[in-house]
DSSP file (Angstrom, degrees, kcal/mol; ACC not computed):
  #  RESIDUE AA STRUCTURE BP1 BP2  ACC     N-H-->O    O-->H-N    N-H-->O    O-->H-N    TCO  KAPPA ALPHA  PHI   PSI    X-CA   Y-CA   Z-CA
    1    1 A M     >        0   0    0      0, 0.0     4,-1.5     0, 0.0     5,-0.1   0.000 360.0 360.0 360.0 -39.7  147.5   59.7  102.9
    2    2 A R  H  >  +     0   0    0      1,-0.2     4,-2.3     2,-0.2     5,-0.2   0.922 360.0  53.3 -65.3 -43.7  144.2   61.6  102.4
    3    3 A R  H  > S+     0   0    0      1,-0.2     4,-2.7     2,-0.2     5,-0.3   0.914 104.1  57.8 -60.3 -39.6  145.3   63.1   99.1
    4    4 A K  H  > S+     0   0    0      1,-0.2     4,-2.5     2,-0.2    -1,-0.2   0.936 108.5  44.5 -55.2 -48.6  146.2   59.7   97.9
    5    5 A W  H  X S+     0   0    0     -4,-1.5     4,-2.7     1,-0.2    -1,-0.2   0.850 111.4  53.8 -62.9 -36.6  142.6   58.5   98.4
    6    6 A I  H  X S+     0   0    0     -4,-2.3     4,-3.1     1,-0.2    -1,-0.2   0.944 110.2  46.1 -64.6 -43.0  141.2   61.6   96.9
    7    7 A W  H  X S+     0   0    0     -4,-2.7     4,-2.6     2,-0.2    -2,-0.2   0.874 111.3  53.7 -69.8 -35.7  143.3   61.1   93.8
    8    8 A L  H  X S+     0   0    0     -4,-2.5     4,-2.5    -5,-0.3    -1,-0.2   0.956 110.8  45.7 -50.3 -54.1  142.2   57.4   93.7
    9    9 A L  H  X S+     0   0    0     -4,-2.7     4,-2.5     1,-0.2     5,-0.2   0.928 113.0  49.6 -63.3 -43.7  138.6   58.4   93.8
   10   10 A V  H  X S+     0   0    0     -4,-3.1     4,-1.7     1,-0.2    -1,-0.2   0.910 109.7  51.8 -60.1 -41.4  139.1   61.0   91.1
   11   11 A G  H  X S+     0   0    0     -4,-2.6     4,-2.5     2,-0.2    -1,-0.2   0.909 111.2  47.5 -60.1 -43.7  141.0   58.5   88.9
   12   12 A W  H  X S+     0   0    0     -4,-2.5     4,-2.5     1,-0.2    -1,-0.2   0.884 110.4  52.2 -68.7 -34.6  138.1   56.0   89.2
   13   13 A L  H  X S+     0   0    0     -4,-2.5     4,-2.0     2,-0.2    -1,-0.2   0.853 110.6  47.6 -68.8 -33.2  135.5   58.7   88.5
   14   14 A M  H  X S+     0   0    0     -4,-1.7     4,-2.7    -5,-0.2     5,-0.2   0.908 110.6  51.5 -74.5 -42.9  137.4   59.7   85.3
   15   15 A I  H  X S+     0   0    0     -4,-2.5     4,-2.7     2,-0.2     5,-0.2   0.970 111.9  47.7 -56.1 -50.5  137.6   56.0   84.2
   16   16 A L  H  X S+     0   0    0     -4,-2.5     4,-3.1     1,-0.2    -2,-0.2   0.904 110.9  51.5 -56.6 -44.7  133.9   55.7   84.8
   17   17 A G  H  X S+     0   0    0     -4,-2.0     4,-2.8     1,-0.2     5,-0.3   0.917 110.2  48.7 -61.7 -44.7  133.3   58.9   82.8
   18   18 A V  H  X S+     0   0    0     -4,-2.7     4,-1.7     2,-0.2    -1,-0.2   0.870 112.6  47.5 -60.5 -40.4  135.3   57.6   79.9
   19   19 A V  H  X S+     0   0    0     -4,-2.7     4,-2.0    -5,-0.2    -2,-0.2   0.959 112.4  50.1 -61.5 -51.5  133.5   54.3   79.9
   20   20 A A  H  X S+     0   0    0     -4,-3.1     4,-1.4     1,-0.2    -2,-0.2   0.882 113.5  44.4 -53.5 -44.3  130.2   56.0   80.0
   21   21 A C  H  X S+     0   0    0     -4,-2.8     4,-2.8     1,-0.2    -1,-0.2   0.861 110.7  55.6 -71.6 -30.8  131.1   58.4   77.1
   22   22 A G  H  X S+     0   0    0     -4,-1.7     4,-2.3    -5,-0.3    -2,-0.2   0.832 107.1  51.1 -71.3 -33.7  132.6   55.4   75.1
   23   23 A R  H  X S+     0   0    0     -4,-2.0     4,-1.8     2,-0.2    -1,-0.2   0.841 110.4  47.0 -69.8 -31.9  129.3   53.6   75.4
   24   24 A A  H  X S+     0   0    0     -4,-1.4     4,-1.6    -5,-0.2    -2,-0.2   0.907 116.1  44.6 -70.7 -46.5  127.4   56.6   74.1
   25   25 A V  H  X S+     0   0    0     -4,-2.8     4,-2.7     2,-0.2    -2,-0.2   0.927 112.7  51.2 -65.8 -42.0  129.8   57.1   71.2
   26   26 A S  H  X S+     0   0    0     -4,-2.3     4,-2.2     1,-0.2    -1,-0.2   0.935 109.1  50.7 -59.9 -46.7  129.9   53.4   70.3
   27   27 A S  H  <>S+     0   0    0     -4,-1.8     5,-2.3     1,-0.2     4,-0.3   0.844 113.0  47.4 -63.4 -32.0  126.0   53.1   70.2
   28   28 A L  H ><5S+     0   0    0     -4,-1.6     3,-1.0     2,-0.2    23,-1.0   0.880 111.0  49.1 -68.9 -42.3  125.9   56.1   68.0
   29   29 A S  H 3<5S+     0   0    0     -4,-2.7    -2,-0.2     1,-0.2    -1,-0.2   0.778 108.8  54.8 -71.1 -21.7  128.5   54.8   65.6
   30   30 A L  T 3<5S-     0   0    0     -4,-2.2    -1,-0.2    -5,-0.2    23,-0.2   0.585 113.7-115.6 -85.8  -7.1  126.7   51.4   65.5
   31   31 A G  T < 5 +     0   0    0     -3,-1.0     2,-0.2    -4,-0.3    -3,-0.2   0.797  49.8 174.7  82.6  25.0  123.5   53.0   64.4
   32   32 A V      < -     0   0    0     -5,-2.3    -1,-0.2    -6,-0.2    -2,-0.0  -0.490  37.7-107.0 -74.7 138.3  121.6   51.9   67.5
   33   33 A A        -     0   0    0     -2,-0.2    -1,-0.1     1,-0.1    10,-0.0  -0.352  38.2-108.0 -66.0 137.3  118.1   53.4   67.6
   34   34 A P        -     0   0    0      0, 0.0    -1,-0.1     0, 0.0     9,-0.1  -0.277  17.8-128.8 -62.6 157.3  117.6   56.2   70.2
   35   35 A T  S    S+     0   0    0      2,-0.1    -2,-0.1     3,-0.0     8,-0.0   0.594  82.2  90.0 -83.8  -8.7  115.6   55.5   73.3
   36   36 A A  S    S-     0   0    0      1,-0.1     4,-0.0     2,-0.1     0, 0.0  -0.602  98.8 -81.9 -90.2 157.3  113.3   58.5   72.9
   37   37 A P    >   -     0   0    0      0, 0.0     3,-1.7     0, 0.0     6,-0.3  -0.166  43.5-120.9 -47.5 139.2  110.0   58.2   71.0
   38   38 A P  T 3  S+     0   0    0      0, 0.0     9,-0.1     0, 0.0    -2,-0.1   0.682 107.8  58.2 -69.1 -17.0  110.9   58.6   67.2
   39   39 A D  T 3  S+     0   0    0      4,-0.1     3,-0.0     5,-0.0    -3,-0.0   0.518  84.2 100.5 -92.7   0.0  108.7   61.7   66.7
   40   40 A T  S <> S-     0   0    0     -3,-1.7     4,-1.9     1,-0.1     5,-0.1  -0.488  80.8-120.3 -83.4 157.8  110.5   63.9   69.4
   41   41 A P  H  > S+     0   0    0      0, 0.0     4,-2.4     0, 0.0     5,-0.2   0.955 112.5  54.3 -51.6 -59.3  113.1   66.6   68.3
   42   42 A V  H  > S+     0   0    0      1,-0.3     4,-2.0     2,-0.2     5,-0.2   0.877 107.7  48.5 -54.6 -43.5  115.8   64.8   70.4
   43   43 A A  H  > S+     0   0    0     -6,-0.3     4,-2.7     1,-0.2    -1,-0.3   0.880 110.0  51.3 -68.3 -37.0  115.3   61.5   68.7
   44   44 A K  H  X S+     0   0    0     -4,-1.9     4,-1.5     1,-0.2    -1,-0.2   0.863 112.2  47.8 -65.8 -31.7  115.4   63.1   65.2
   45   45 A T  H  X S+     0   0    0     -4,-2.4     4,-0.8     2,-0.2    -2,-0.2   0.866 113.1  45.7 -75.8 -33.7  118.6   64.8   66.0
   46   46 A V  H >X S+     0   0    0     -4,-2.0     4,-1.3    -5,-0.2     3,-0.6   0.901 115.1  49.9 -74.2 -43.3  120.3   61.7   67.5
   47   47 A A  H 3< S+     0   0    0     -4,-2.7    -2,-0.2    -5,-0.2    -1,-0.2   0.852 107.5  53.0 -62.5 -33.3  119.1   59.7   64.5
   48   48 A S  H 3< S+     0   0    0     -4,-1.5    -1,-0.2     1,-0.2    -2,-0.2   0.694 111.3  46.2 -69.4 -22.7  120.4   62.2   62.1
   49   49 A T  H << S+     0   0    0     -4,-0.8    -1,-0.2    -3,-0.6    -2,-0.2   0.588  90.0  98.4 -98.1 -15.5  123.9   62.1   63.6
   50   50 A A  S  < S-     0   0    0     -4,-1.3     2,-0.4    -5,-0.1   -21,-0.2  -0.520  72.7-132.2 -76.5 144.7  124.1   58.3   63.8
   51   51 A T        -     0   0    0    -23,-1.0     2,-0.4    -2,-0.2    -2,-0.1  -0.803  10.6-134.5-100.2 131.9  126.1   56.8   61.0
   52   52 A A        -     0   0    0     -2,-0.4   -21,-0.1   -21,-0.0   -22,-0.1  -0.704  18.0-146.1 -85.2 136.0  124.7   53.9   59.1
   53   53 A E        -     0   0    0     -2,-0.4     3,-0.1   -23,-0.2   -23,-0.0  -0.724  23.6-102.1-100.6 155.0  127.2   51.1   58.4
   54   54 A P        -     0   0    0      0, 0.0    -1,-0.1     0, 0.0     0, 0.0  -0.126  58.1 -65.2 -66.7 170.0  127.1   49.0   55.2
   55   55 A A  S    S+     0   0    0      3,-0.0     2,-0.3     2,-0.0     0, 0.0  -0.128 104.3  46.0 -49.9 146.0  125.6   45.5   55.2
   56   56 A G  S    S-     0   0    0     -3,-0.1    -3,-0.1     2,-0.0     0, 0.0  -0.717 108.3 -19.5 116.2-168.7  127.6   43.1   57.3
   57   57 A T        -     0   0    0     -2,-0.3     2,-0.1     1,-0.1    -2,-0.0  -0.648  69.6-125.4 -79.9 125.4  129.0   43.4   60.8
   58   58 A P        -     0   0    0      0, 0.0   -28,-0.1     0, 0.0    -1,-0.1  -0.368  16.5-139.0 -67.4 147.0  129.3   46.9   62.0
   59   59 A T        -     0   0    0    -30,-0.2    -2,-0.0    -2,-0.1     0, 0.0  -0.931  14.9-134.5-113.2 122.4  132.7   48.1   63.2
   60   60 A P        -     0   0    0      0, 0.0   -34,-0.1     0, 0.0     3,-0.1  -0.308  20.9-117.2 -68.8 160.1  132.7   50.4   66.3
   61   61 A L  S    S+     0   0    0    -36,-0.1     2,-0.3     1,-0.1   -35,-0.0   0.834  94.8   0.4 -55.7 -36.5  134.9   53.4   66.2
   62   62 A W        -     0   0    0    -40,-0.1     2,-0.4     2,-0.0    -1,-0.1  -0.923  69.9-131.9-145.7 162.7  137.0   52.1   69.1
   63   63 A T        -     0   0    0     -2,-0.3     2,-0.2    -3,-0.1    74,-0.1  -0.988  28.9-113.5-123.2 134.9  137.0   49.0   71.2
   64   64 A A        -     0   0    0     -2,-0.4    35,-0.1     1,-0.1    33,-0.0  -0.449  25.3-145.7 -69.8 129.5  137.2   49.1   75.0
   65   65 A V        -     0   0    0     -2,-0.2     2,-0.2    31,-0.1    35,-0.2  -0.859  18.0-126.3 -96.3 119.9  140.4   47.6   76.3
   66   66 A P        +     0   0    0      0, 0.0     2,-0.3     0, 0.0    69,-0.2  -0.466  47.8 158.7 -69.4 132.8  139.9   45.9   79.6
   67   67 A T        -     0   0    0     32,-0.2    34,-0.2    -2,-0.2    32,-0.1  -0.994  39.4-138.3-160.6 152.3  142.4   47.3   82.0
   68   68 A I        -     0   0    0     32,-2.1    32,-0.2    -2,-0.3     2,-0.1  -0.721  46.8 -91.1-105.0 154.7  143.2   47.9   85.6
   69   69 A P        -     0   0    0      0, 0.0     3,-0.1     0, 0.0    -1,-0.1  -0.437  49.3-101.4 -71.2 143.8  144.7   51.2   86.8
   70   70 A I        -     0   0    0      1,-0.1     7,-0.1    -2,-0.1     6,-0.0  -0.441  47.2-106.7 -63.8 130.6  148.5   51.3   86.7
   71   71 A P        -     0   0    0      0, 0.0    -1,-0.1     0, 0.0    33,-0.0  -0.013  18.4-120.8 -58.9 164.1  149.8   50.8   90.3
   72   72 A S  S    S+     0   0    0     -3,-0.1     2,-0.4     4,-0.1    -2,-0.1   0.658  80.5 109.8 -83.7 -14.9  151.3   53.7   92.3
   73   73 A D     >  -     0   0    0      1,-0.2     4,-2.3     2,-0.1     5,-0.1  -0.508  64.6-148.9 -63.1 117.4  154.5   52.1   92.7
   74   74 A T  H  > S+     0   0    0     -2,-0.4     4,-2.0     1,-0.2    -1,-0.2   0.793  93.1  53.0 -66.8 -31.8  156.8   54.2   90.5
   75   75 A T  H  > S+     0   0    0      2,-0.2     4,-1.9     1,-0.2    -1,-0.2   0.947 111.5  44.7 -65.6 -46.9  159.1   51.3   89.6
   76   76 A L  H  > S+     0   0    0      1,-0.2     4,-2.0     2,-0.2    -2,-0.2   0.818 110.0  57.9 -72.7 -26.1  156.3   49.1   88.5
   77   77 A Q  H  X S+     0   0    0     -4,-2.3     4,-1.9     1,-0.2    -1,-0.2   0.956 109.0  43.9 -57.8 -48.3  154.8   52.1   86.6
   78   78 A K  H  X S+     0   0    0     -4,-2.0     4,-2.3     1,-0.2    -2,-0.2   0.855 113.0  51.4 -69.7 -32.2  157.9   52.5   84.6
   79   79 A L  H  X S+     0   0    0     -4,-1.9     4,-2.5     2,-0.2    -1,-0.2   0.857 109.3  51.0 -72.6 -37.2  158.2   48.7   84.0
   80   80 A V  H  X S+     0   0    0     -4,-2.0     4,-2.3     2,-0.2    -2,-0.2   0.856 110.0  50.1 -66.4 -38.7  154.5   48.6   82.8
   81   81 A I  H  X S+     0   0    0     -4,-1.9     4,-2.8     2,-0.2    -2,-0.2   0.923 110.4  48.9 -66.4 -47.0  155.2   51.4   80.4
   82   82 A R  H  X S+     0   0    0     -4,-2.3     4,-2.6     2,-0.2    -2,-0.2   0.917 111.7  49.7 -57.0 -44.2  158.3   49.6   79.0
   83   83 A A  H  X S+     0   0    0     -4,-2.5     4,-2.6     2,-0.2    -2,-0.2   0.934 112.3  48.0 -63.9 -43.2  156.3   46.3   78.6
   84   84 A K  H  X S+     0   0    0     -4,-2.3     4,-2.5     1,-0.2     5,-0.2   0.925 111.6  49.4 -63.5 -41.6  153.5   48.2   76.7
   85   85 A E  H  X S+     0   0    0     -4,-2.8     4,-2.7     2,-0.2     5,-0.2   0.949 112.3  48.3 -60.3 -44.3  156.0   50.0   74.5
   86   86 A D  H  X S+     0   0    0     -4,-2.6     4,-2.5     1,-0.2    -2,-0.2   0.956 113.3  47.1 -62.5 -46.5  157.7   46.7   73.7
   87   87 A L  H  X S+     0   0    0     -4,-2.6     4,-2.3     1,-0.2    -1,-0.2   0.839 111.3  51.3 -64.4 -35.4  154.4   45.0   72.9
   88   88 A A  H  X>S+     0   0    0     -4,-2.5     5,-1.8    -5,-0.2     4,-1.4   0.914 111.3  47.7 -73.3 -39.0  153.2   47.9   70.8
   89   89 A K  H  <5S+     0   0    0     -4,-2.7    -2,-0.2    -5,-0.2    -1,-0.2   0.899 113.0  48.2 -64.1 -40.8  156.5   47.8   68.8
   90   90 A R  H  <5S+     0   0    0     -4,-2.5    -2,-0.2    -5,-0.2    -1,-0.2   0.940 121.5  35.4 -62.0 -47.8  156.2   44.0   68.3
   91   91 A L  H  <5S-     0   0    0     -4,-2.3    -1,-0.2    -5,-0.2    -2,-0.2   0.545 104.5-127.3 -80.8 -14.0  152.5   44.2   67.2
   92   92 A S  T  <5 +     0   0    0     -4,-1.4     2,-0.2     1,-0.2    -3,-0.2   0.961  68.0 120.7  52.5  60.1  152.9   47.6   65.3
   93   93 A I  S   <S-     0   0    0     -5,-1.8     2,-0.3    -6,-0.1    -1,-0.2  -0.792  70.1 -86.5-136.9 173.3  150.1   49.1   67.2
   94   94 A E    >   -     0   0    0     -2,-0.2     3,-1.7     1,-0.1     4,-0.1  -0.670  33.3-124.0 -87.4 146.9  149.6   52.2   69.4
   95   95 A V  G >  S+     0   0    0      1,-0.3     3,-1.9    -2,-0.3    -1,-0.1   0.796 107.1  65.6 -61.8 -30.8  150.3   51.8   73.1
   96   96 A D  G 3  S+     0   0    0      1,-0.3    -1,-0.3     3,-0.0   -31,-0.1   0.582  90.5  66.9 -73.0  -1.6  146.8   53.1   74.1
   97   97 A Q  G <  S+     0   0    0     -3,-1.7     2,-0.5     2,-0.1    40,-0.3   0.383  85.1  90.0 -93.3   0.2  145.4   49.9   72.5
   98   98 A I    <   -     0   0    0     -3,-1.9     2,-0.3    38,-0.1    38,-0.2  -0.870  64.7-153.8-101.1 129.7  147.0   47.8   75.1
   99   99 A G  E     -A  135   0A   0     36,-2.8    36,-2.6    -2,-0.5     2,-0.6  -0.728  13.1-130.0-100.6 150.5  145.1   47.0   78.3
  100  100 A L  E     +A  134   0A   0     -2,-0.3   -32,-2.1   -32,-0.2    34,-0.2  -0.909  29.1 170.1 -96.4 115.6  146.7   46.1   81.7
  101  101 A I  E     -     0   0A   0     32,-2.6     2,-0.3    -2,-0.6    33,-0.2   0.774  64.5  -0.6 -89.4 -40.1  145.3   43.0   83.0
  102  102 A E  E     +A  133   0A   0     31,-1.5    31,-2.3   -34,-0.1     2,-0.3  -0.987  50.0 176.2-154.5 137.8  147.6   42.2   86.0
  103  103 A A  E     +A  132   0A   0     -2,-0.3     2,-0.4    29,-0.2    29,-0.2  -0.827  26.1 154.0-144.6 108.6  150.7   43.8   87.5
  104  104 A K  E     -A  131   0A   0     27,-1.9    27,-2.4    -2,-0.3     2,-0.2  -0.984  43.7-110.3-140.0 144.5  152.0   42.1   90.7
  105  105 A A  E     +A  130   0A   0     -2,-0.4    61,-1.1    25,-0.2    25,-0.3  -0.556  44.8 163.8 -73.8 139.5  155.1   41.7   92.7
  106  106 A V  E     -AB 129 165A   0     23,-2.4    23,-2.3    -2,-0.2     2,-0.5  -0.876  36.4-120.3-143.1 171.6  156.5   38.3   92.6
  107  107 A E  E     -AB 128 164A   0     57,-2.4    57,-2.0    -2,-0.3     2,-0.2  -0.984  24.5-146.0-124.7 119.2  159.7   36.3   93.4
  108  108 A W  E     -A  127   0A   0     19,-3.0    19,-2.1    -2,-0.5    54,-0.1  -0.487  15.6-131.8 -75.9 150.1  161.3   34.4   90.6
  109  109 A S  S    S+     0   0    0     52,-0.7     2,-0.3    17,-0.2    -1,-0.1   0.631  86.0   0.3 -82.7 -12.0  163.1   31.2   91.5
  110  110 A D  S >  S-     0   0    0     51,-0.3     3,-1.4    14,-0.2    14,-0.2  -0.938  88.8 -81.8-159.6 179.9  166.2   32.3   89.4
  111  111 A T  T 3  S+     0   0    0     12,-2.1    13,-0.1     1,-0.3    15,-0.1   0.489 110.2  80.2 -71.3  -3.5  167.6   35.0   87.2
  112  112 A S  T >  S-     0   0    0     11,-0.3     3,-1.6     8,-0.0    -1,-0.3   0.581  95.2-135.3 -75.7  -7.2  165.7   33.7   84.2
  113  113 A L  T <   -     0   0    0     -3,-1.4    -2,-0.1     1,-0.3    39,-0.1   0.837  65.1 -56.8  49.9  42.2  162.6   35.5   85.6
  114  114 A G  T 3  S+     0   0    0     -4,-0.2    45,-0.3    48,-0.1    -1,-0.3   0.539 128.4  91.5  77.9  -0.6  160.5   32.5   84.8
  115  115 A C    <   -     0   0    0     -3,-1.6    46,-0.1    43,-0.1    40,-0.1  -0.486  57.2-177.7-128.3  64.3  161.4   32.5   81.2
  116  116 A P        -     0   0    0      0, 0.0    40,-0.1     0, 0.0     5,-0.0  -0.354  17.3-143.2 -74.9 143.1  164.5   30.2   80.7
  117  117 A K    >   -     0   0    0      1,-0.1     3,-1.9    -2,-0.0    -2,-0.0  -0.875  33.2 -97.2-101.6 138.4  165.9   30.0   77.2
  118  118 A P  T 3  S+     0   0    0      0, 0.0     3,-0.1     0, 0.0    -1,-0.1  -0.173 107.6  20.1 -56.1 141.5  167.2   26.6   76.2
  119  119 A G  T 3  S+     0   0    0      1,-0.3     2,-0.2    -3,-0.0     0, 0.0   0.364  99.6 116.9  78.5  -5.0  171.0   26.2   76.6
  120  120 A M    <   -     0   0    0     -3,-1.9     2,-0.4    -8,-0.0    -1,-0.3  -0.668  54.6-144.8 -87.0 148.0  171.3   29.1   79.0
  121  121 A M        -     0   0    0     -2,-0.2     2,-0.3    -3,-0.1    -4,-0.0  -0.932  15.1-165.8-116.2 143.6  172.4   28.9   82.5
  122  122 A Y        -     0   0    0     -2,-0.4     2,-0.2    -6,-0.0   -10,-0.0  -0.904  28.7-103.3-122.4 144.9  170.9   31.1   85.2
  123  123 A A        -     0   0    0     -2,-0.3   -12,-2.1     1,-0.1     2,-1.4  -0.510  33.3-132.3 -65.5 133.9  171.9   32.0   88.8
  124  124 A Q        +     0   0    0     -2,-0.2     2,-0.4   -14,-0.2   -14,-0.2  -0.472  62.3 117.8 -89.3  63.4  169.8   30.1   91.1
  125  125 A V  S    S-     0   0    0     -2,-1.4     2,-0.3     2,-0.0   -17,-0.0  -0.951  73.8 -94.0-131.0 150.0  168.8   32.8   93.5
  126  126 A I        -     0   0    0     -2,-0.4   -17,-0.2   -16,-0.1   -15,-0.1  -0.454  42.0-163.1 -60.2 118.8  165.5   34.3   94.4
  127  127 A T  E     -A  108   0A   0    -19,-2.1   -19,-3.0    -2,-0.3   -17,-0.2  -0.909   9.7-140.8-117.2 113.2  165.0   37.3   92.2
  128  128 A P  E     +A  107   0A   0      0, 0.0    19,-0.4     0, 0.0     2,-0.3  -0.386  46.4 118.2 -64.6 145.5  162.3   39.9   93.1
  129  129 A G  E     -A  106   0A   0    -23,-2.3   -23,-2.4    17,-0.2     2,-0.3  -0.883  50.9 -83.2-172.9-153.7  160.3   41.3   90.2
  130  130 A Y  E     -AC 105 145A   0     15,-0.6    15,-2.0   -25,-0.3     2,-0.6  -0.997  12.1-140.4-142.4 141.7  157.0   41.6   88.7
  131  131 A R  E     -AC 104 144A   0    -27,-2.4   -27,-1.9    -2,-0.3     2,-0.5  -0.939  23.1-173.7-103.9 125.4  154.5   39.8   86.5
  132  132 A V  E     -AC 103 143A   0     11,-2.5    11,-3.5    -2,-0.6     2,-0.6  -0.939   3.9-166.7-120.7 113.9  152.8   42.1   84.1
  133  133 A V  E     -AC 102 142A   0    -31,-2.3   -32,-2.6    -2,-0.5   -31,-1.5  -0.862   8.4-173.3-104.7 125.0  150.0   40.7   82.0
  134  134 A L  E     -AC 100 141A   0      7,-3.5     7,-3.1    -2,-0.6     2,-0.4  -0.829   9.4-148.7-118.3 156.7  148.7   42.8   79.0
  135  135 A E  E     +AC  99 140A   0    -36,-2.6   -36,-2.8    -2,-0.3     2,-0.3  -0.971  16.2 171.9-129.0 136.8  145.8   42.3   76.6
  136  136 A V  E >  S- C   0 139A   0      3,-2.7     3,-2.1    -2,-0.4   -38,-0.1  -0.941  74.7 -21.0-134.6 117.1  145.3   43.2   73.0
  137  137 A G  T 3  S-     0   0    0     -2,-0.3     3,-0.1   -40,-0.3   -72,-0.0   0.847 126.4 -48.4  52.6  43.4  142.4   42.1   71.0
  138  138 A G  T 3  S+     0   0    0      1,-0.3     2,-0.3     0, 0.0    -1,-0.3   0.218 116.5 112.7  85.2 -12.9  141.4   39.2   73.2
  139  139 A E  E <   -C  136   0A   0     -3,-2.1    -3,-2.7     2,-0.0     2,-0.4  -0.739  56.4-145.6 -94.0 134.3  145.1   37.9   73.3
  140  140 A T  E     -C  135   0A   0     -2,-0.3     2,-0.4    -5,-0.2    -5,-0.2  -0.826  10.2-165.6-104.8 148.3  147.1   38.0   76.5
  141  141 A Y  E     -C  134   0A   0     -7,-3.1    -7,-3.5    -2,-0.4     2,-0.6  -0.998   8.6-148.0-131.5 128.8  150.8   38.7   76.8
  142  142 A E  E     -C  133   0A   0     -2,-0.4    12,-3.1    12,-0.4     2,-0.4  -0.884  10.6-171.4-102.5 119.0  153.0   38.0   79.8
  143  143 A Y  E     -CD 132 153A   0    -11,-3.5   -11,-2.5    -2,-0.6     2,-0.4  -0.838   5.8-159.9-104.1 146.2  155.9   40.0   80.7
  144  144 A H  E     -CD 131 152A   0      8,-2.6     8,-2.7    -2,-0.4     2,-0.3  -0.950  17.1-179.0-117.3 140.4  158.3   39.1   83.5
  145  145 A T  E     -CD 130 151A   0    -15,-2.0   -15,-0.6    -2,-0.4     6,-0.2  -0.841  25.2-132.8-130.3 167.0  160.6   41.8   85.0
  146  146 A D        -     0   0    0      4,-1.7   -16,-0.2    -2,-0.3   -17,-0.2  -0.173  55.4 -79.3 -91.9-159.1  163.2   42.2   87.6
  147  147 A Q  S    S-     0   0    0    -19,-0.4   -18,-0.1   -18,-0.1   -68,-0.0   0.273 111.1  -6.7 -89.3  14.0  163.0   45.1   90.1
  148  148 A G  S    S+     0   0    0      2,-0.2   -19,-0.0   -72,-0.0     3,-0.0   0.495 125.9  16.6-163.4 -49.1  164.3   47.8   87.7
  149  149 A R  S    S+     0   0    0      1,-0.1     2,-0.5   -70,-0.0    -4,-0.0   0.691  88.9  81.9-125.8 -29.1  165.6   47.3   84.3
  150  150 A V        +     0   0    0      2,-0.0    -4,-1.7     0, 0.0     2,-0.4  -0.762  43.3 177.9 -97.9 124.7  164.9   43.9   82.6
  151  151 A V  E     -D  145   0A   0     -2,-0.5     2,-0.4    -6,-0.2    -6,-0.2  -0.997   8.5-175.3-125.8 124.5  161.5   43.4   80.9
  152  152 A V  E     -D  144   0A   0     -8,-2.7    -8,-2.6    -2,-0.4     2,-0.7  -0.974  26.0-136.7-127.9 121.5  161.0   40.1   79.2
  153  153 A L  E     -D  143   0A   0     -2,-0.4     2,-1.0   -10,-0.2   -10,-0.2  -0.712  26.7-154.9 -71.5 113.1  158.0   38.8   77.0
  154  154 A C    >   +     0   0    0    -12,-3.1     3,-0.6    -2,-0.7   -12,-0.4  -0.793  20.7 176.0-103.6 101.4  157.6   35.3   78.4
  155  155 A E  T 3  S+     0   0    0     -2,-1.0     2,-0.3     1,-0.3    -1,-0.2   0.697  79.6  50.0 -82.3 -20.3  156.0   33.3   75.7
  156  156 A G  T >   +     0   0    0      1,-0.1     3,-2.7    -3,-0.1    -1,-0.3  -0.414  65.8 161.2-108.8  58.9  156.2   30.1   77.8
  157  157 A A  T <   +     0   0    0     -3,-0.6    -1,-0.1     1,-0.3    -2,-0.1   0.620  67.7  63.1 -64.1 -12.6  154.8   31.4   80.9
  158  158 A S  T 3  S+     0   0    0     -3,-0.1    -1,-0.3     4,-0.1     4,-0.1   0.330  82.0 118.7 -84.6   7.0  154.0   27.8   82.2
  159  159 A S  S <  S-     0   0    0     -3,-2.7     3,-0.2   -45,-0.3   -44,-0.0  -0.065  76.4 -75.6 -73.0 175.5  157.6   27.0   82.3
  160  160 A P  S    S+     0   0    0      0, 0.0    -1,-0.2     0, 0.0   -51,-0.0  -0.220 109.2  50.1 -65.1 162.8  159.6   26.0   85.3
  161  161 A G        +     0   0    0      1,-0.2   -52,-0.7    -3,-0.1   -51,-0.3   0.836  69.0 172.1  78.8  35.1  160.6   28.8   87.8
  162  162 A M        -     0   0    0     -3,-0.2    -1,-0.2   -54,-0.1   -48,-0.1  -0.500  33.9-109.6 -74.0 146.2  157.2   30.2   88.1
  163  163 A P        -     0   0    0      0, 0.0     2,-0.4     0, 0.0   -55,-0.2  -0.160  13.0-131.7 -75.2 161.9  157.2   32.8   90.9
  164  164 A S  E     -B  107   0A   0    -57,-2.0   -57,-2.4     2,-0.0     2,-0.2  -0.895  37.1-107.0-109.1 155.4  155.7   32.8   94.3
  165  165 A E  E      B  106   0A   0     -2,-0.4   -59,-0.2   -59,-0.2   -60,-0.0  -0.489 360.0 360.0 -83.4 146.6  153.8   36.0   95.3
  166  166 A R              0   0    0    -61,-1.1   -60,-0.1    -2,-0.2    -1,-0.1   0.356 360.0 360.0 -88.9 360.0  155.3   38.4   97.7
């Protein structure tokens, strides 16, 4: 149990380090003026390494993807990875451009996993699974899963059969 907390702490510290480095890189890439007085050697070095963008809106080298850590549940980890791979394929982007907003256990009211298709019939049984919400470029994508193999992009997430939380 103690190791789990240590790894959790190490993970958060790594995330904070990446965020801090990303802010430094993005401010350099955007040509932001250094905070040191302009006549110091440090300011001259930073200013010479900053790239100037052409007129218009500057484009950062990368954009931060809001994300939560992938849960420790190995089944959920696999399902989140499958959902990210599916979304990356659909949008023709890299998996690392996709942020994880939410991943939680739910109970679907039937085997449609909360995403019924017109004309289809589904067994009316409580189906345990997960809701995985991903984000790309300000757009959210909701995936519904069972507990092991089915991952469905649910485009009508407000449809009947919404889950109760477990």
